[in-house]
N, C-alpha and C positions, 0 to 999 in steps of 0.2 A: 420750743418747737411748735410747728403748726399742728393743729388737731387734724387727724386723718380718719377717713372712713375705712370700711373693709376693702373697697376697691379704689384704685387710684383714679385721678381725674385725667381724662383723655385730652383735655385742652391745655395741659401743661406740656412743655417740650419733652420732659422726661417720660410722661405717660404716653404721649403720641409715639415717640420713638421706641419705647419699650414694647408696644403692641405691634407697630407697623414697620419698625426700622431694623429688624433682625434679618440679616442676609441669609441666615440658615433656616429661618422659619417664615416663609413668605405666604403661607396659606391665608392669613387674615388680610394682608394687603391685596392679594389676588382677588379675594372675595369682594372686598370693598370696591376695588377698581372695576371689576367686571360688572358689578351692580350699577355703578355710575355710568360706565361706557354703554351698557345695555340699555339703560334708561335714555341715554343720549343717542341711541340708534347706531352705535359703533360695534365692531366685531369683538368677540371674546378673545382674551389673551390667555395663552397656556402657561407661559413662564415669564418670570420677572427677574432681572439681574440688577443689583445695586451698583451705582457708580458714585464717584466722589461728589459730595454735595457742595463743593467749593468750585464755582464757575469762574474761570480766569479769562480776561479779555486778551486780545492779541497784543495790545500796547500796554506795557507795565503801568503807565501813569493813569490808565482808565480804571474806573471803579469796578471791583469784582463783586460777585453776588454770593451770598451764603443762603442756601435753600435747605428746606427740611429733608426732602428725599428726591434723589435723581435716579431714575430707573430706565431700563431698556428691556423691551420684550424680545421674543424669539425672532421677530421680523426686523429688528433694528429701530422700531418706533421709540421715541424718547418721551418720558413721562416726568414732569416736574410736579411733585405733590407737595403742596404748601398749606400748612395749618395757620390760619389767621385768627388770632384770639380776640382782637377788638378792631373796630373800624379804624381805617387809616387814610389820611389824605393821599390822593393819587394812587390808591391801591391798584386799580385796573391798569394804570400806566406802568406801575412797578411790575405787575404780572407780565405785561407784554415785553418789558425790558428783559425779564428773566428768560423768556423764550428765545431771545436773540442769541444767547450764548450757545445752546445746543444746535441752533441753525448754523451759526458761523463755524462751529467745530466740525461740522460735516464736510467742510471744504477740504478737498484733497490737494496737496501740493502737486503742481504740474498739470497734467491733462485731466481735468475734471469737467464733466458735462452739466454740472449744476443739478443733477438729480438728487432730490432730498427725500429722506424718510420722514414720516409724520412726526410732529411735535405736539404734545398735549400739556397744557397747563391745567392742573386740577386744584382748585382752591377750595379747601374745607373751611367754611367761614362761620365764626361764632357771632355773626351779626347779619343784618339785612342790608342789602345794597340799596342806596337811595333811589337810583333810577328804576329799580324794579319794585318799589314799594307798593305800587298799585296792581301788581301781578301776584296771583296766588301760587304760581309754580315756585318750588323750592330749588329746582335745578335749571341752570341756564347753560346752553351750549352754543358758542359762537364760532363761525368760520368766516372767511372773506366772501361776502355775498354781493351780487349785483343789486343795488337798491331799486332798480326799475323793474327787473324781472323776478326778484326775490329768489334767483337761482344761484347755486354755489359757483363762484368763480375759481376758487382754489381751496382744496380740502385738507391740506397737510398742516395747516396751522389751526389748532383747536384750543379755544379758551372755555373751560368748564368751571362753573361756580356752583357750589352746593351751599345754600343758605340754611344752615342747620337749625337756627331758632324758628324758622318759618313753619316747620312742621309742628302743629299744635294738636296732637292726637293722643288719646290714651292708648295703653297697650292693646286694648281690645279693638281699637279702631284701625290699627296698622294694616295696610293693604298689600304691601309687597316687601321683598327682602331688603331693598335699599332703605325703606322706612324703619325697618328693625335696626339697621346700622345707625341711622340718625337718632333713633330713640336711645340706643346704647350710648352714643356720644353725649346726649343730653343728660342721661340719668345714671350712668354706671357708678359714679362716685357717691350716689345717694342710695344705692341698692344694697340689700343684705343677702340676697339669694339670686340664683340664676332662674329667670322665668322658665316655666315648664315648656313653653313653646320652643325654647332653644336647646332642649336636652339632646336632640340628635342633629343639631345644626353646627356648622363650623364656627359661628359666632360664640358658641359656648367656650371655645378656647381662649377668647378674650378675657373671660372671667378668671380662668385658671392662671393666665399670665399676669393679670392685673391685681391679684390678691396681695395686699401690702404685707401681711404677716409672713408670706412665703418668700419674700425678697431678701437677699443678703443685706447685712447691716449697712454696707457702703451705699447700696442702691436706695435703701430707706432714707439715709441721710441726704443723698442727692435729690430724692423726691421732695423731702421737706423743704429744701432750698428752692426748688423749682416751684412748689406750690405757693410759697410765700411771695415769690416774684410774680407769679400769675395773679394772685389776689391783689397785690399792689398795682399791677397793670390795669386790672379791671376797675379798681377803685379810682385810679388816675383818669380813666376814660369817663367814668361817671362824674367825677369832679369837673372835668372839662365841659361836659354837657350842662351841668348846673351853673357853672361860671358863665357860660355863654348865654343862658337864659337870664341870669342876673344882669349882665351888661346890656342885654337887649331891652330888658324892662326899664333900665335907667335911661335909655334913649327916649322912651315914651312915644315913639312914632312907629308905624308899621314897618317902614323901610329900615328905621333904626334898629328895631327888634331883630330883623333878619340879619342885618350887618353885624349887630352886637353879638348875636348868637354865634355866627360864623367866626368872628374875631375872638370871642371868648373861648370857643372850643379849641381853636388853633393855639392860642396863648396858653390855656390851661393844660392842654394835652402835651405841648412841647415841654412845659415846665415839669409836669409829672413824669414824662418819659425820661428826662434827665435824672430825676430822682430815682426812678426804677433802675436806670443804668448804674448809678452810683451804689445803690443797694446791691445790685447783682455783683458788682466788683467786690464789695465788702463781703459778700457771701462766697467769694472765691470762684465764681463762674468764669470760664474762658471767654475771649473776645468773640469767637464765632457764635457761641451760645447767646451772648448778650446781643450781638447783631441780629440774630434770628428773633429774639424776643422783642427788641425795641425798634428794629429797622434803622438803627443808627449805623453809620459806616465804621469800619475798623479804625480809621484815623480819628474820628470823633471820640470813640471809646478810649483810644490811647491817650488823647488829650485829657479826658476825665481822670485817667489813672495818674496823670502827672500833677493834678491839682493839689 
């Protein structure tokens, strides 16, 4: 079994849903969402209701989407909350694709005037986005904007990305509540005690729910499986990066290096993603969980099961 620390890792699917995916205990998810929305200049939400995280298209032959959390607030606004553990090709396109489902599902059969409630995609990222590499900001909030006037043309489609690794501060340097959440994401699984600064804060509940020894045996076993898959996924990504650099160096030219790195990353990451999927199948994980971990389709996973 995997070696575990006192508190579980929030970047595992089990850990994330254990803390934020309980419909009967939404205090931690509300705190995190309101910190993110407040930092992005959005209103505070008072109540969150969980919905089915399996988004189905109108046409059966179209690809469905499995997301981490799908929620709705008291005003009907839709929130897709997605934990992204490693960088993935076309991540932003995939995020936009996900938002199309709750938009389409707002359509009312018959006389509908196309009035929509806001949709928010909130990506909690364990990597830095390439296009933002020269920006110090760790939170990015996008709407549909007129590129000439820089004014918002439409405000009901919101893409919010939180680059968790971009915060490089010690505990003493944290300057707001959102940074405390980021710090907990980064360090919870390496901590032995609750920081004294959180003794009267809602984030303290994270530590109580995340203590490995207090979990039932079946949950401990599920966490062990998830942790192993998460570590393999991270190792796969690291391998893809190294393989890309190796191929690039073999080209010997600047252009070749760039192309080789890109090609190697894609080849290495695809190969290791399939290995992680096979390992997940062997560990007994269901198709939806494997799809969430690897971003493979259900059909691709079913084909692997038949090999």
